[in-house]
mmCIF file of the N, C-alpha and C atoms, coordinates in Angstrom:
data_MODEL
# 
_entry.id   MODEL 
# 
loop_
_atom_site.group_PDB 
_atom_site.id 
_atom_site.type_symbol 
_atom_site.label_atom_id 
_atom_site.label_alt_id 
_atom_site.label_comp_id 
_atom_site.label_asym_id 
_atom_site.label_entity_id 
_atom_site.label_seq_id 
_atom_site.pdbx_PDB_ins_code 
_atom_site.Cartn_x 
_atom_site.Cartn_y 
_atom_site.Cartn_z 
_atom_site.occupancy 
_atom_site.B_iso_or_equiv 
_atom_site.pdbx_formal_charge 
_atom_site.auth_seq_id 
_atom_site.auth_comp_id 
_atom_site.auth_asym_id 
_atom_site.auth_atom_id 
_atom_site.pdbx_PDB_model_num 
ATOM 1   N N  . UNK A 1 1  ? 10.346 11.538 -90.842  1.00 0.00 ? 1  UNK A N  1 
ATOM 2   C CA . UNK A 1 1  ? 9.844  10.894 -92.032  1.00 0.00 ? 1  UNK A CA 1 
ATOM 3   C C  . UNK A 1 1  ? 10.886 11.061 -93.144  1.00 0.00 ? 1  UNK A C  1 
ATOM 4   N N  . UNK A 1 2  ? 11.245 9.957  -93.820  1.00 0.00 ? 2  UNK A N  1 
ATOM 5   C CA . UNK A 1 2  ? 12.264 10.054 -94.868  1.00 0.00 ? 2  UNK A CA 1 
ATOM 6   C C  . UNK A 1 2  ? 11.755 10.736 -96.140  1.00 0.00 ? 2  UNK A C  1 
ATOM 7   N N  . UNK A 1 3  ? 12.685 11.301 -96.858  1.00 0.00 ? 3  UNK A N  1 
ATOM 8   C CA . UNK A 1 3  ? 12.392 11.929 -98.144  1.00 0.00 ? 3  UNK A CA 1 
ATOM 9   C C  . UNK A 1 3  ? 12.895 11.016 -99.252  1.00 0.00 ? 3  UNK A C  1 
ATOM 10  N N  . UNK A 1 4  ? 12.033 10.715 -100.216 1.00 0.00 ? 4  UNK A N  1 
ATOM 11  C CA . UNK A 1 4  ? 12.395 9.848  -101.334 1.00 0.00 ? 4  UNK A CA 1 
ATOM 12  C C  . UNK A 1 4  ? 12.447 10.659 -102.621 1.00 0.00 ? 4  UNK A C  1 
ATOM 13  N N  . UNK A 1 5  ? 13.430 10.356 -103.459 1.00 0.00 ? 5  UNK A N  1 
ATOM 14  C CA . UNK A 1 5  ? 13.569 10.996 -104.767 1.00 0.00 ? 5  UNK A CA 1 
ATOM 15  C C  . UNK A 1 5  ? 12.914 10.111 -105.820 1.00 0.00 ? 5  UNK A C  1 
ATOM 16  N N  . UNK A 1 6  ? 12.192 10.762 -106.740 1.00 0.00 ? 6  UNK A N  1 
ATOM 17  C CA . UNK A 1 6  ? 11.540 10.060 -107.846 1.00 0.00 ? 6  UNK A CA 1 
ATOM 18  C C  . UNK A 1 6  ? 11.932 10.723 -109.154 1.00 0.00 ? 6  UNK A C  1 
ATOM 19  N N  . UNK A 1 7  ? 11.894 9.933  -110.236 1.00 0.00 ? 7  UNK A N  1 
ATOM 20  C CA . UNK A 1 7  ? 12.218 10.449 -111.568 1.00 0.00 ? 7  UNK A CA 1 
ATOM 21  C C  . UNK A 1 7  ? 11.202 9.913  -112.577 1.00 0.00 ? 7  UNK A C  1 
ATOM 22  N N  . UNK A 1 8  ? 10.681 10.815 -113.393 1.00 0.00 ? 8  UNK A N  1 
ATOM 23  C CA . UNK A 1 8  ? 9.742  10.439 -114.452 1.00 0.00 ? 8  UNK A CA 1 
ATOM 24  C C  . UNK A 1 8  ? 10.472 10.515 -115.793 1.00 0.00 ? 8  UNK A C  1 
ATOM 25  N N  . UNK A 1 9  ? 10.526 9.394  -116.508 1.00 0.00 ? 9  UNK A N  1 
ATOM 26  C CA . UNK A 1 9  ? 11.188 9.367  -117.817 1.00 0.00 ? 9  UNK A CA 1 
ATOM 27  C C  . UNK A 1 9  ? 10.364 10.079 -118.883 1.00 0.00 ? 9  UNK A C  1 
ATOM 28  N N  . UNK A 1 10 ? 9.047  10.065 -118.728 1.00 0.00 ? 10 UNK A N  1 
ATOM 29  C CA . UNK A 1 10 ? 8.163  10.650 -119.742 1.00 0.00 ? 10 UNK A CA 1 
ATOM 30  C C  . UNK A 1 10 ? 8.346  12.161 -119.851 1.00 0.00 ? 10 UNK A C  1 
ATOM 31  N N  . UNK A 1 11 ? 8.334  12.863 -118.720 1.00 0.00 ? 11 UNK A N  1 
ATOM 32  C CA . UNK A 1 11 ? 8.449  14.330 -118.762 1.00 0.00 ? 11 UNK A CA 1 
ATOM 33  C C  . UNK A 1 11 ? 9.786  14.833 -118.202 1.00 0.00 ? 11 UNK A C  1 
ATOM 34  N N  . UNK A 1 12 ? 10.706 13.914 -117.923 1.00 0.00 ? 12 UNK A N  1 
ATOM 35  C CA . UNK A 1 12 ? 12.049 14.258 -117.440 1.00 0.00 ? 12 UNK A CA 1 
ATOM 36  C C  . UNK A 1 12 ? 11.995 15.114 -116.167 1.00 0.00 ? 12 UNK A C  1 
ATOM 37  N N  . UNK A 1 13 ? 11.118 14.722 -115.232 1.00 0.00 ? 13 UNK A N  1 
ATOM 38  C CA . UNK A 1 13 ? 10.936 15.468 -113.993 1.00 0.00 ? 13 UNK A CA 1 
ATOM 39  C C  . UNK A 1 13 ? 11.559 14.711 -112.836 1.00 0.00 ? 13 UNK A C  1 
ATOM 40  N N  . UNK A 1 14 ? 12.230 15.455 -111.982 1.00 0.00 ? 14 UNK A N  1 
ATOM 41  C CA . UNK A 1 14 ? 12.826 14.909 -110.762 1.00 0.00 ? 14 UNK A CA 1 
ATOM 42  C C  . UNK A 1 14 ? 12.150 15.612 -109.593 1.00 0.00 ? 14 UNK A C  1 
ATOM 43  N N  . UNK A 1 15 ? 11.613 14.846 -108.641 1.00 0.00 ? 15 UNK A N  1 
ATOM 44  C CA . UNK A 1 15 ? 10.958 15.475 -107.484 1.00 0.00 ? 15 UNK A CA 1 
ATOM 45  C C  . UNK A 1 15 ? 11.153 14.623 -106.235 1.00 0.00 ? 15 UNK A C  1 
ATOM 46  N N  . UNK A 1 16 ? 10.938 15.254 -105.083 1.00 0.00 ? 16 UNK A N  1 
ATOM 47  C CA . UNK A 1 16 ? 11.092 14.596 -103.790 1.00 0.00 ? 16 UNK A CA 1 
ATOM 48  C C  . UNK A 1 16 ? 9.741  14.526 -103.089 1.00 0.00 ? 16 UNK A C  1 
ATOM 49  N N  . UNK A 1 17 ? 9.524  13.434 -102.363 1.00 0.00 ? 17 UNK A N  1 
ATOM 50  C CA . UNK A 1 17 ? 8.283  13.243 -101.624 1.00 0.00 ? 17 UNK A CA 1 
ATOM 51  C C  . UNK A 1 17 ? 8.623  12.717 -100.234 1.00 0.00 ? 17 UNK A C  1 
ATOM 52  N N  . UNK A 1 18 ? 8.016  13.325 -99.202  1.00 0.00 ? 18 UNK A N  1 
ATOM 53  C CA . UNK A 1 18 ? 8.178  12.807 -97.849  1.00 0.00 ? 18 UNK A CA 1 
ATOM 54  C C  . UNK A 1 18 ? 7.140  11.722 -97.631  1.00 0.00 ? 18 UNK A C  1 
ATOM 55  N N  . UNK A 1 19 ? 7.608  10.507 -97.330  1.00 0.00 ? 19 UNK A N  1 
ATOM 56  C CA . UNK A 1 19 ? 6.726  9.364  -97.141  1.00 0.00 ? 19 UNK A CA 1 
ATOM 57  C C  . UNK A 1 19 ? 7.182  8.572  -95.925  1.00 0.00 ? 19 UNK A C  1 
ATOM 58  N N  . UNK A 1 20 ? 6.244  7.860  -95.329  1.00 0.00 ? 20 UNK A N  1 
ATOM 59  C CA . UNK A 1 20 ? 6.604  6.931  -94.269  1.00 0.00 ? 20 UNK A CA 1 
ATOM 60  C C  . UNK A 1 20 ? 7.266  5.715  -94.897  1.00 0.00 ? 20 UNK A C  1 
ATOM 61  N N  . UNK A 1 21 ? 8.068  5.030  -94.116  1.00 0.00 ? 21 UNK A N  1 
ATOM 62  C CA . UNK A 1 21 ? 8.755  3.836  -94.610  1.00 0.00 ? 21 UNK A CA 1 
ATOM 63  C C  . UNK A 1 21 ? 7.747  2.753  -94.977  1.00 0.00 ? 21 UNK A C  1 
ATOM 64  N N  . UNK A 1 22 ? 6.641  2.711  -94.271  1.00 0.00 ? 22 UNK A N  1 
ATOM 65  C CA . UNK A 1 22 ? 5.636  1.666  -94.497  1.00 0.00 ? 22 UNK A CA 1 
ATOM 66  C C  . UNK A 1 22 ? 4.760  1.930  -95.716  1.00 0.00 ? 22 UNK A C  1 
ATOM 67  N N  . UNK A 1 23 ? 4.790  3.145  -96.261  1.00 0.00 ? 23 UNK A N  1 
ATOM 68  C CA . UNK A 1 23 ? 3.971  3.459  -97.436  1.00 0.00 ? 23 UNK A CA 1 
ATOM 69  C C  . UNK A 1 23 ? 4.576  2.827  -98.689  1.00 0.00 ? 23 UNK A C  1 
ATOM 70  N N  . UNK A 1 24 ? 3.737  2.371  -99.616  1.00 0.00 ? 24 UNK A N  1 
ATOM 71  C CA . UNK A 1 24 ? 4.271  1.833  -100.878 1.00 0.00 ? 24 UNK A CA 1 
ATOM 72  C C  . UNK A 1 24 ? 4.829  2.965  -101.747 1.00 0.00 ? 24 UNK A C  1 
ATOM 73  N N  . UNK A 1 25 ? 5.821  2.653  -102.601 1.00 0.00 ? 25 UNK A N  1 
ATOM 74  C CA . UNK A 1 25 ? 6.370  3.691  -103.480 1.00 0.00 ? 25 UNK A CA 1 
ATOM 75  C C  . UNK A 1 25 ? 5.322  4.215  -104.454 1.00 0.00 ? 25 UNK A C  1 
ATOM 76  N N  . UNK A 1 26 ? 5.482  5.478  -104.849 1.00 0.00 ? 26 UNK A N  1 
ATOM 77  C CA . UNK A 1 26 ? 4.569  6.070  -105.835 1.00 0.00 ? 26 UNK A CA 1 
ATOM 78  C C  . UNK A 1 26 ? 4.794  5.414  -107.198 1.00 0.00 ? 26 UNK A C  1 
ATOM 79  N N  . UNK A 1 27 ? 3.761  5.425  -108.031 1.00 0.00 ? 27 UNK A N  1 
ATOM 80  C CA . UNK A 1 27 ? 3.879  4.804  -109.355 1.00 0.00 ? 27 UNK A CA 1 
ATOM 81  C C  . UNK A 1 27 ? 3.562  5.766  -110.495 1.00 0.00 ? 27 UNK A C  1 
ATOM 82  N N  . UNK A 1 28 ? 2.868  6.895  -110.185 1.00 0.00 ? 28 UNK A N  1 
ATOM 83  C CA . UNK A 1 28 ? 2.495  7.849  -111.237 1.00 0.00 ? 28 UNK A CA 1 
ATOM 84  C C  . UNK A 1 28 ? 3.102  9.221  -110.960 1.00 0.00 ? 28 UNK A C  1 
ATOM 85  N N  . UNK A 1 29 ? 3.520  9.876  -112.044 1.00 0.00 ? 29 UNK A N  1 
ATOM 86  C CA . UNK A 1 29 ? 4.102  11.208 -111.968 1.00 0.00 ? 29 UNK A CA 1 
ATOM 87  C C  . UNK A 1 29 ? 3.047  12.222 -111.525 1.00 0.00 ? 29 UNK A C  1 
ATOM 88  N N  . UNK A 1 30 ? 3.458  13.190 -110.731 1.00 0.00 ? 30 UNK A N  1 
ATOM 89  C CA . UNK A 1 30 ? 2.547  14.232 -110.251 1.00 0.00 ? 30 UNK A CA 1 
ATOM 90  C C  . UNK A 1 30 ? 2.169  15.202 -111.365 1.00 0.00 ? 30 UNK A C  1 
ATOM 91  N N  . UNK A 1 31 ? 3.018  15.345 -112.392 1.00 0.00 ? 31 UNK A N  1 
ATOM 92  C CA . UNK A 1 31 ? 2.757  16.322 -113.453 1.00 0.00 ? 31 UNK A CA 1 
ATOM 93  C C  . UNK A 1 31 ? 2.062  15.715 -114.670 1.00 0.00 ? 31 UNK A C  1 
ATOM 94  N N  . UNK A 1 32 ? 2.621  14.594 -115.181 1.00 0.00 ? 32 UNK A N  1 
ATOM 95  C CA . UNK A 1 32 ? 2.075  14.053 -116.441 1.00 0.00 ? 32 UNK A CA 1 
ATOM 96  C C  . UNK A 1 32 ? 1.328  12.742 -116.267 1.00 0.00 ? 32 UNK A C  1 
ATOM 97  N N  . UNK A 1 33 ? 1.424  12.112 -115.106 1.00 0.00 ? 33 UNK A N  1 
ATOM 98  C CA . UNK A 1 33 ? 0.747  10.839 -114.879 1.00 0.00 ? 33 UNK A CA 1 
ATOM 99  C C  . UNK A 1 33 ? 1.500  9.635  -115.424 1.00 0.00 ? 33 UNK A C  1 
ATOM 100 N N  . UNK A 1 34 ? 2.725  9.856  -115.911 1.00 0.00 ? 34 UNK A N  1 
ATOM 101 C CA . UNK A 1 34 ? 3.540  8.771  -116.455 1.00 0.00 ? 34 UNK A CA 1 
ATOM 102 C C  . UNK A 1 34 ? 4.146  7.906  -115.352 1.00 0.00 ? 34 UNK A C  1 
ATOM 103 N N  . UNK A 1 35 ? 4.786  6.829  -115.769 1.00 0.00 ? 35 UNK A N  1 
ATOM 104 C CA . UNK A 1 35 ? 5.422  5.892  -114.831 1.00 0.00 ? 35 UNK A CA 1 
ATOM 105 C C  . UNK A 1 35 ? 6.677  6.532  -114.235 1.00 0.00 ? 35 UNK A C  1 
ATOM 106 N N  . UNK A 1 36 ? 6.841  6.437  -112.917 1.00 0.00 ? 36 UNK A N  1 
ATOM 107 C CA . UNK A 1 36 ? 8.009  7.009  -112.249 1.00 0.00 ? 36 UNK A CA 1 
ATOM 108 C C  . UNK A 1 36 ? 8.836  5.916  -111.590 1.00 0.00 ? 36 UNK A C  1 
ATOM 109 N N  . UNK A 1 37 ? 10.078 6.270  -111.287 1.00 0.00 ? 37 UNK A N  1 
ATOM 110 C CA . UNK A 1 37 ? 11.010 5.341  -110.672 1.00 0.00 ? 37 UNK A CA 1 
ATOM 111 C C  . UNK A 1 37 ? 11.596 5.989  -109.422 1.00 0.00 ? 37 UNK A C  1 
ATOM 112 N N  . UNK A 1 38 ? 11.646 5.230  -108.310 1.00 0.00 ? 38 UNK A N  1 
ATOM 113 C CA . UNK A 1 38 ? 12.251 5.765  -107.086 1.00 0.00 ? 38 UNK A CA 1 
ATOM 114 C C  . UNK A 1 38 ? 13.762 5.656  -107.215 1.00 0.00 ? 38 UNK A C  1 
ATOM 115 N N  . UNK A 1 39 ? 14.463 6.726  -106.912 1.00 0.00 ? 39 UNK A N  1 
ATOM 116 C CA . UNK A 1 39 ? 15.913 6.772  -107.004 1.00 0.00 ? 39 UNK A CA 1 
ATOM 117 C C  . UNK A 1 39 ? 16.527 6.474  -105.641 1.00 0.00 ? 39 UNK A C  1 
ATOM 118 N N  . UNK A 1 40 ? 17.676 5.862  -105.654 1.00 0.00 ? 40 UNK A N  1 
ATOM 119 C CA . UNK A 1 40 ? 18.404 5.576  -104.425 1.00 0.00 ? 40 UNK A CA 1 
ATOM 120 C C  . UNK A 1 40 ? 19.520 6.607  -104.302 1.00 0.00 ? 40 UNK A C  1 
ATOM 121 N N  . UNK A 1 41 ? 19.550 7.297  -103.166 1.00 0.00 ? 41 UNK A N  1 
ATOM 122 C CA . UNK A 1 41 ? 20.551 8.339  -102.931 1.00 0.00 ? 41 UNK A CA 1 
ATOM 123 C C  . UNK A 1 41 ? 21.408 7.952  -101.742 1.00 0.00 ? 41 UNK A C  1 
ATOM 124 N N  . UNK A 1 42 ? 22.702 8.256  -101.801 1.00 0.00 ? 42 UNK A N  1 
ATOM 125 C CA . UNK A 1 42 ? 23.564 7.957  -100.654 1.00 0.00 ? 42 UNK A CA 1 
ATOM 126 C C  . UNK A 1 42 ? 23.255 8.889  -99.480  1.00 0.00 ? 42 UNK A C  1 
ATOM 127 N N  . UNK A 1 43 ? 23.465 8.381  -98.300  1.00 0.00 ? 43 UNK A N  1 
ATOM 128 C CA . UNK A 1 43 ? 23.212 9.151  -97.090  1.00 0.00 ? 43 UNK A CA 1 
ATOM 129 C C  . UNK A 1 43 ? 24.542 9.400  -96.401  1.00 0.00 ? 43 UNK A C  1 
ATOM 130 N N  . UNK A 1 44 ? 24.798 10.634 -96.057  1.00 0.00 ? 44 UNK A N  1 
ATOM 131 C CA . UNK A 1 44 ? 26.033 10.970 -95.361  1.00 0.00 ? 44 UNK A CA 1 
ATOM 132 C C  . UNK A 1 44 ? 25.846 10.887 -93.856  1.00 0.00 ? 44 UNK A C  1 
ATOM 133 N N  . UNK A 1 45 ? 26.537 9.938  -93.234  1.00 0.00 ? 45 UNK A N  1 
ATOM 134 C CA . UNK A 1 45 ? 26.452 9.775  -91.790  1.00 0.00 ? 45 UNK A CA 1 
ATOM 135 C C  . UNK A 1 45 ? 27.858 9.771  -91.227  1.00 0.00 ? 45 UNK A C  1 
ATOM 136 N N  . UNK A 1 46 ? 28.081 10.569 -90.204  1.00 0.00 ? 46 UNK A N  1 
ATOM 137 C CA . UNK A 1 46 ? 29.373 10.613 -89.542  1.00 0.00 ? 46 UNK A CA 1 
ATOM 138 C C  . UNK A 1 46 ? 29.150 10.295 -88.073  1.00 0.00 ? 46 UNK A C  1 
ATOM 139 N N  . UNK A 1 47 ? 29.835 9.260  -87.578  1.00 0.00 ? 47 UNK A N  1 
ATOM 140 C CA . UNK A 1 47 ? 29.717 8.871  -86.182  1.00 0.00 ? 47 UNK A CA 1 
ATOM 141 C C  . UNK A 1 47 ? 30.852 9.518  -85.403  1.00 0.00 ? 47 UNK A C  1 
ATOM 142 N N  . UNK A 1 48 ? 30.499 10.395 -84.470  1.00 0.00 ? 48 UNK A N  1 
ATOM 143 C CA . UNK A 1 48 ? 31.498 11.063 -83.649  1.00 0.00 ? 48 UNK A CA 1 
ATOM 144 C C  . UNK A 1 48 ? 31.154 10.859 -82.181  1.00 0.00 ? 48 UNK A C  1 
ATOM 145 N N  . UNK A 1 49 ? 32.140 10.982 -81.354  1.00 0.00 ? 49 UNK A N  1 
ATOM 146 C CA . UNK A 1 49 ? 31.911 10.888 -79.918  1.00 0.00 ? 49 UNK A CA 1 
ATOM 147 C C  . UNK A 1 49 ? 32.181 9.502  -79.382  1.00 0.00 ? 49 UNK A C  1 
ATOM 148 N N  . UNK A 1 50 ? 32.037 9.368  -78.086  1.00 0.00 ? 50 UNK A N  1 
ATOM 149 C CA . UNK A 1 50 ? 32.287 8.073  -77.466  1.00 0.00 ? 50 UNK A CA 1 
ATOM 150 C C  . UNK A 1 50 ? 31.101 7.155  -77.709  1.00 0.00 ? 50 UNK A C  1 
ATOM 151 N N  . UNK A 1 51 ? 31.336 5.876  -77.553  1.00 0.00 ? 51 UNK A N  1 
ATOM 152 C CA . UNK A 1 51 ? 30.271 4.912  -77.732  1.00 0.00 ? 51 UNK A CA 1 
ATOM 153 C C  . UNK A 1 51 ? 30.310 4.206  -79.069  1.00 0.00 ? 51 UNK A C  1 
ATOM 154 N N  . UNK A 1 52 ? 31.300 4.473  -79.900  1.00 0.00 ? 52 UNK A N  1 
ATOM 155 C CA . UNK A 1 52 ? 31.414 3.808  -81.184  1.00 0.00 ? 52 UNK A CA 1 
ATOM 156 C C  . UNK A 1 52 ? 32.637 2.910  -81.177  1.00 0.00 ? 52 UNK A C  1 
ATOM 157 N N  . UNK A 1 53 ? 32.599 1.872  -81.949  1.00 0.00 ? 53 UNK A N  1 
ATOM 158 C CA . UNK A 1 53 ? 33.631 0.843  -81.933  1.00 0.00 ? 53 UNK A CA 1 
ATOM 159 C C  . UNK A 1 53 ? 35.038 1.409  -82.143  1.00 0.00 ? 53 UNK A C  1 
ATOM 160 N N  . UNK A 1 54 ? 35.213 2.292  -83.091  1.00 0.00 ? 54 UNK A N  1 
ATOM 161 C CA . UNK A 1 54 ? 36.541 2.813  -83.402  1.00 0.00 ? 54 UNK A CA 1 
ATOM 162 C C  . UNK A 1 54 ? 37.120 3.562  -82.207  1.00 0.00 ? 54 UNK A C  1 
ATOM 163 N N  . UNK A 1 55 ? 36.288 4.323  -81.521  1.00 0.00 ? 55 UNK A N  1 
ATOM 164 C CA . UNK A 1 55 ? 36.773 5.102  -80.391  1.00 0.00 ? 55 UNK A CA 1 
ATOM 165 C C  . UNK A 1 55 ? 36.985 4.241  -79.145  1.00 0.00 ? 55 UNK A C  1 
ATOM 166 N N  . UNK A 1 56 ? 36.128 3.263  -78.925  1.00 0.00 ? 56 UNK A N  1 
ATOM 167 C CA . UNK A 1 56 ? 36.178 2.486  -77.697  1.00 0.00 ? 56 UNK A CA 1 
ATOM 168 C C  . UNK A 1 56 ? 37.266 1.426  -77.690  1.00 0.00 ? 56 UNK A C  1 
ATOM 169 N N  . UNK A 1 57 ? 37.639 0.890  -78.832  1.00 0.00 ? 57 UNK A N  1 
ATOM 170 C CA . UNK A 1 57 ? 38.582 -0.217 -78.868  1.00 0.00 ? 57 UNK A CA 1 
ATOM 171 C C  . UNK A 1 57 ? 39.891 0.143  -79.560  1.00 0.00 ? 57 UNK A C  1 
ATOM 172 N N  . UNK A 1 58 ? 40.212 1.393  -79.609  1.00 0.00 ? 58 UNK A N  1 
ATOM 173 C CA . UNK A 1 58 ? 41.467 1.828  -80.209  1.00 0.00 ? 58 UNK A CA 1 
ATOM 174 C C  . UNK A 1 58 ? 42.617 1.448  -79.285  1.00 0.00 ? 58 UNK A C  1 
ATOM 175 N N  . UNK A 1 59 ? 43.748 1.010  -79.850  1.00 0.00 ? 59 UNK A N  1 
ATOM 176 C CA . UNK A 1 59 ? 44.909 0.664  -79.036  1.00 0.00 ? 59 UNK A CA 1 
ATOM 177 C C  . UNK A 1 59 ? 45.461 1.933  -78.392  1.00 0.00 ? 59 UNK A C  1 
ATOM 178 N N  . UNK A 1 60 ? 45.813 1.872  -77.125  1.00 0.00 ? 60 UNK A N  1 
ATOM 179 C CA . UNK A 1 60 ? 46.368 3.066  -76.474  1.00 0.00 ? 60 UNK A CA 1 
ATOM 180 C C  . UNK A 1 60 ? 47.731 3.403  -77.054  1.00 0.00 ? 60 UNK A C  1 
ATOM 181 N N  . UNK A 1 61 ? 47.973 4.676  -77.232  1.00 0.00 ? 61 UNK A N  1 
ATOM 182 C CA . UNK A 1 61 ? 49.254 5.121  -77.752  1.00 0.00 ? 61 UNK A CA 1 
ATOM 183 C C  . UNK A 1 61 ? 50.266 5.162  -76.619  1.00 0.00 ? 61 UNK A C  1 
ATOM 184 N N  . UNK A 1 62 ? 51.510 4.763  -76.874  1.00 0.00 ? 62 UNK A N  1 
ATOM 185 C CA . UNK A 1 62 ? 52.520 4.793  -75.804  1.00 0.00 ? 62 UNK A CA 1 
ATOM 186 C C  . UNK A 1 62 ? 52.824 6.230  -75.402  1.00 0.00 ? 62 UNK A C  1 
ATOM 187 N N  . UNK A 1 63 ? 53.145 6.407  -74.147  1.00 0.00 ? 63 UNK A N  1 
ATOM 188 C CA . UNK A 1 63 ? 53.460 7.743  -73.637  1.00 0.00 ? 63 UNK A CA 1 
ATOM 189 C C  . UNK A 1 63 ? 54.777 8.208  -74.228  1.00 0.00 ? 63 UNK A C  1 
ATOM 190 N N  . UNK A 1 64 ? 54.901 9.492  -74.483  1.00 0.00 ? 64 UNK A N  1 
ATOM 191 C CA . UNK A 1 64 ? 56.117 10.037 -75.089  1.00 0.00 ? 64 UNK A CA 1 
ATOM 192 C C  . UNK A 1 64 ? 57.294 9.969  -74.121  1.00 0.00 ? 64 UNK A C  1 
ATOM 193 N N  . UNK A 1 65 ? 57.045 10.084 -72.819  1.00 0.00 ? 65 UNK A N  1 
ATOM 194 C CA . UNK A 1 65 ? 58.130 10.035 -71.838  1.00 0.00 ? 65 UNK A CA 1 
ATOM 195 C C  . UNK A 1 65 ? 58.804 8.673  -71.831  1.00 0.00 ? 65 UNK A C  1 
ATOM 196 N N  . UNK A 1 66 ? 58.044 7.592  -71.923  1.00 0.00 ? 66 UNK A N  1 
ATOM 197 C CA . UNK A 1 66 ? 58.628 6.251  -71.899  1.00 0.00 ? 66 UNK A CA 1 
ATOM 198 C C  . UNK A 1 66 ? 59.447 5.995  -73.158  1.00 0.00 ? 66 UNK A C  1 
ATOM 199 N N  . UNK A 1 67 ? 59.037 6.564  -74.292  1.00 0.00 ? 67 UNK A N  1 
ATOM 200 C CA . UNK A 1 67 ? 59.806 6.400  -75.530  1.00 0.00 ? 67 UNK A CA 1 
ATOM 201 C C  . UNK A 1 67 ? 61.145 7.115  -75.428  1.00 0.00 ? 67 UNK A C  1 
ATOM 202 N N  . UNK A 1 68 ? 61.154 8.339  -74.897  1.00 0.00 ? 68 UNK A N  1 
ATOM 203 C CA . UNK A 1 68 ? 62.404 9.096  -74.811  1.00 0.00 ? 68 UNK A CA 1 
ATOM 204 C C  . UNK A 1 68 ? 63.359 8.469  -73.811  1.00 0.00 ? 68 UNK A C  1 
ATOM 205 N N  . UNK A 1 69 ? 62.838 7.877  -72.723  1.00 0.00 ? 69 UNK A N  1 
ATOM 206 C CA . UNK A 1 69 ? 63.695 7.196  -71.749  1.00 0.00 ? 69 UNK A CA 1 
ATOM 207 C C  . UNK A 1 69 ? 64.300 5.942  -72.361  1.00 0.00 ? 69 UNK A C  1 
ATOM 208 N N  . UNK A 1 70 ? 63.507 5.202  -73.134  1.00 0.00 ? 70 UNK A N  1 
ATOM 209 C CA . UNK A 1 70 ? 64.004 3.993  -73.777  1.00 0.00 ? 70 UNK A CA 1 
ATOM 210 C C  . UNK A 1 70 ? 65.075 4.333  -74.814  1.00 0.00 ? 70 UNK A C  1 
ATOM 211 N N  . UNK A 1 71 ? 64.887 5.425  -75.546  1.00 0.00 ? 71 UNK A N  1 
ATOM 212 C CA . UNK A 1 71 ? 65.863 5.853  -76.532  1.00 0.00 ? 71 UNK A CA 1 
ATOM 213 C C  . UNK A 1 71 ? 67.166 6.286  -75.863  1.00 0.00 ? 71 UNK A C  1 
ATOM 214 N N  . UNK A 1 72 ? 67.063 7.029  -74.763  1.00 0.00 ? 72 UNK A N  1 
ATOM 215 C CA . UNK A 1 72 ? 68.273 7.525  -74.098  1.00 0.00 ? 72 UNK A CA 1 
ATOM 216 C C  . UNK A 1 72 ? 69.043 6.390  -73.447  1.00 0.00 ? 72 UNK A C  1 
ATOM 217 N N  . UNK A 1 73 ? 68.339 5.389  -72.892  1.00 0.00 ? 73 UNK A N  1 
ATOM 218 C CA . UNK A 1 73 ? 69.043 4.264  -72.281  1.00 0.00 ? 73 UNK A CA 1 
ATOM 219 C C  . UNK A 1 73 ? 69.707 3.396  -73.359  1.00 0.00 ? 73 UNK A C  1 
ATOM 220 N N  . UNK A 1 74 ? 69.091 3.289  -74.513  1.00 0.00 ? 74 UNK A N  1 
ATOM 221 C CA . UNK A 1 74 ? 69.661 2.510  -75.608  1.00 0.00 ? 74 UNK A CA 1 
ATOM 222 C C  . UNK A 1 74 ? 70.908 3.211  -76.154  1.00 0.00 ? 74 UNK A C  1 
ATOM 223 N N  . UNK A 1 75 ? 70.896 4.525  -76.215  1.00 0.00 ? 75 UNK A N  1 
ATOM 224 C CA . UNK A 1 75 ? 72.046 5.265  -76.728  1.00 0.00 ? 75 UNK A CA 1 
ATOM 225 C C  . UNK A 1 75 ? 73.196 5.218  -75.731  1.00 0.00 ? 75 UNK A C  1 
ATOM 226 N N  . UNK A 1 76 ? 72.898 5.300  -74.436  1.00 0.00 ? 76 UNK A N  1 
ATOM 227 C CA . UNK A 1 76 ? 73.959 5.270  -73.434  1.00 0.00 ? 76 UNK A CA 1 
ATOM 228 C C  . UNK A 1 76 ? 74.569 3.868  -73.365  1.00 0.00 ? 76 UNK A C  1 
ATOM 229 N N  . UNK A 1 77 ? 73.790 2.827  -73.591  1.00 0.00 ? 77 UNK A N  1 
ATOM 230 C CA . UNK A 1 77 ? 74.309 1.454  -73.571  1.00 0.00 ? 77 UNK A CA 1 
ATOM 231 C C  . UNK A 1 77 ? 75.205 1.218  -74.773  1.00 0.00 ? 77 UNK A C  1 
ATOM 232 N N  . UNK A 1 78 ? 74.909 1.823  -75.899  1.00 0.00 ? 78 UNK A N  1 
ATOM 233 C CA . UNK A 1 78 ? 75.730 1.612  -77.088  1.00 0.00 ? 78 UNK A CA 1 
ATOM 234 C C  . UNK A 1 78 ? 77.032 2.396  -77.020  1.00 0.00 ? 78 UNK A C  1 
ATOM 235 N N  . UNK A 1 79 ? 77.070 3.482  -76.255  1.00 0.00 ? 79 UNK A N  1 
ATOM 236 C CA . UNK A 1 79 ? 78.282 4.282  -76.125  1.00 0.00 ? 79 UNK A CA 1 
ATOM 237 C C  . UNK A 1 79 ? 79.313 3.581  -75.245  1.00 0.00 ? 79 UNK A C  1 
ATOM 238 N N  . UNK A 1 80 ? 78.867 2.806  -74.265  1.00 0.00 ? 80 UNK A N  1 
ATOM 239 C CA . UNK A 1 80 ? 79.832 2.182  -73.329  1.00 0.00 ? 80 UNK A CA 1 
ATOM 240 C C  . UNK A 1 80 ? 80.367 0.883  -73.821  1.00 0.00 ? 80 UNK A C  1 
# 
């Protein structure tokens, strides 16, 4: 069940309430009965592991052995 943040301008109170997504937002402050406003908070989500687009479709990195062979053949060709 998600937690929603609310703020009451009348009594300057900030509080959190666990509510279902299908429930309507609260309209009255729990302390003074004044009008409250639901606040929007950012959510921190980090996708790790296999199964995500960035990990599955990343270009393969070239092998280090093939790079060193290509460099050595290029240097030997320029010396002759």
